[in-house]
N, C-alpha and C positions, 0 to 999 in steps of 0.2 A: 588322721587325714593325708592322703595320698600324695600330697605336693606340700613342700614348705609354704606354710600361712602367709609368710611375708612378700610371696609370688604371686598371690591370688586377689590383690587389690585392684588390679586393671579388670580383670575378668569378673571380680564381683561388683564393681561400680557399673560396669554393662550389661550385668544380669544374666553372665555368661556360664555361672558356675552351676549346671544343670542336677550334680549329684546332693540330694537333700541332706544327706548327712556332711558331706563335707562344706555344702553351704552354712548348716547349723553350726558346724565347729569353727569356722572361720568367723563368724557373729561372735562366737563367745571370744576368740581370741581377740576381737574389734575391742572388747570390754578393758581387758589387759595391757593391748598395745597401741599408747597415745599415737606412734608412728604412723601405722597402718591406718588408726582413724583417720588422722590428717590425712593422709595419701588418699584413702578413700573418698573423703570429702571433696579434694581436691578435682579428682578424676570425674567423680560424678558431675560437678559443675562443668568440666571440659566437654564432658558427654553431652549434656543439657545444650550446651554451646553449639556442638555439633549437629545437632538436631534441629535447631533455630536457624542454621546458616542456609539450609536449602529451600527454605520459605522464599519465595520471591512476590514481590508487588509488580503489578502491570505498569511498564513504563507511564511516567506522569504525561507525558507528550502525547500518546497514543490517542487519547480520549480527544483532545485540540484535533490532531490530524484527521481523525475519522470525520468528525463534525466538519472540519474546513472543508474536505471534498464534498461533503453533502450540501452544503452550501451554496456550491457552485453547480449544483445539476438543478435544471429545471424542474418544475412539478408538472404533474400531469394536470390536462384539463378536467373540471369535474364531469362526471358522465351525465350525458341528455339523454332522457328516457323516451321521447317521441320520438318515432321512426322519422316522421316527415322533418323535424328539426335535424335529425342526424343526417337524411338525404341532403337537406337544402344546404347545410355546412360542412359537407362532406370536401368538396373541393377546395374549399379555403382552408382547412383541417389538416389535409394530406400533406402538405410540406413540413407539417410540424412534428410529424413522427418522426423521420428519419433522424432529425435533430434531438428528440426525446430519445430515442433508443440508443443513438450515439452516446450522448451525455450521459445517461444511465449506464454504459458499458463502460465507459471512460472511468468515471467513479466507481464502479463496481471491481475493476481492474486495478486502480490506483489503491482500494482499500485492501482489496486481496493481497497486491505485491507489499503494502505495508506490514499487516498483519502476518504476511509469511516470514519476511524478513524478521519481524521482533519474535516471532516464535520460534524461528530457528536459533536467534543468537540467545535465546531464553532458555530452549532447551538445551543449548550446548553448554551454557553458564550451569544448568543444573547438574548436565551430565559430569563434569569438570568437578563440580563440588560434591556430588555424590562419590567420585571415585578418590577425591582427596581424602573425604570422611572416610571411606571403607578402610584407605591405608592408616589412617590415625588408629581406627578402632582395632584392626587387626595388629598394630603393635602394643596398644594397652591391654587387648586380651590374650597377649603371647604368653604360655606358661612360663617362659623365662623372662619376663619382661623385669625390668631392674630399673629403679628410679634413682635419680640423683638430684638433689635440690641444692641450692645457694641463695644466701640472701647476704644483700650488702647496701647499706645506705637507702634503706627504706624498696630497694629494686629485690623481689623473689624471682628465681627462674627455678625450672624442673624440667630435666632430661628424662624420659622414659625410654630406653636403650631394648632393642631384642636381638640378639645374635641370630636366632633363626629366622628372625624378618629380614635381618641384614641391614636393619636402618634403626631411627630414633626420632621420637617426636619432641618439638622444645616449646613450651609455653611459658610465659612469664607475666608479671605485673610489675605496677608502680615505675615503669620507664615515663621518663619524663617525654610532653609533646616535643616536636623539633621542625624547626622553621623549615620552609618550603627551599628544596633544594638538598635537605638532609634525609638520611634514612639509618635505620640500623640493619647491620649485616651481620649474619652468624658464618661462624667459621669453624670447619673440621680440623684440628690441628693433630700432627701425627710425626712420624719420625721424619718426612720431608718437609715440614713446616704446616704453615695455615694454607687449607684451601677453601675458596669462597663458596659460599654456601648462599640459602634463602636472604631475602630483604624482608624486612616487616616495618610496621608502624605501629604503633598503640592507640587503641581507639579513646575517647574521652576519658573513660577509667582508669585509664593506663595500663589495659591488659591488651596482650596479642594474642591473634587467634594461634591455636596449634598449628605446628608447621611440621611436616616429615622433611627431613634432613636427607642429603644425600646418602650413598653407600659409607655402610659402618666401617667397612676394612679394618684397617690398622689405628683407627681416629684412638686418641687416648684423652682428648681435651675437646670441648666445646666452648669457643669465646665470642662474644658478640663488643663491635664496634662503631662507632658513628662513621659513616660514609658519606660522600657526596652521592646525591640521588641517582640512581643507577647501579649503584656498587662500584667495587674498586676488586682488582686483581690481584692486591695486597694491602694488608693494612695500613690506613694511613694515619691512624690514631689510635693511643694505648686502650687496650682491651677495658671495658666497664665490667667484665667478667670474665672470669675463666673457668670451667667446672672440670674437674679430672673425672674420668671415667673408670668404672674397675676394670680391672683385667679380665682377658677371657677365662 
């Protein structure tokens, strides 16, 4: 193999090992290495979650808003085919048309504005999700990606770091739900002490989404604490977990 097989888990999980011989050799290695097999399973699960993260349902209130606008627009009168009837009623119907056209224009404008705002917000959200997912995938597939795992009291965490990418990805499972006003905060710890990083809250299953942390730099440890909502400049509680990173 052209690379240390222990560094290929991220690339293999993302189907990024293009060389057939290298891929076959790594698959043989998986049968012998329980650590790589477990890491690959975890990274595949993460990759699947990244793919589902960009799926967006239309806002639930959009249909109600459009229907509400339609409800205030006066409907057009039924068409009258005889020419005589049309001539006879032309004078009485003429004042109605400006109101109908005005109402239709107002409803169309309101619907267009509503749909435009929703579309812009949705597109912005999708763009940010794709950008974040792309950064996560780049770290996982980096040739020098290194995984550090830790488990304590039912909480498991994993950091995938890449010095070539200059950053790392954190994800965890088993974190307890927090009351309102509290959040989990990650810290990059180095010679200068802890630096505040991302905030996160677990989903109902206790898992947190993959998070790209700040610059790797001289970070030697990654810690997680419980902090007030909005985060803290310095830790206010004892760390739930501190994960040492391998040296450069």
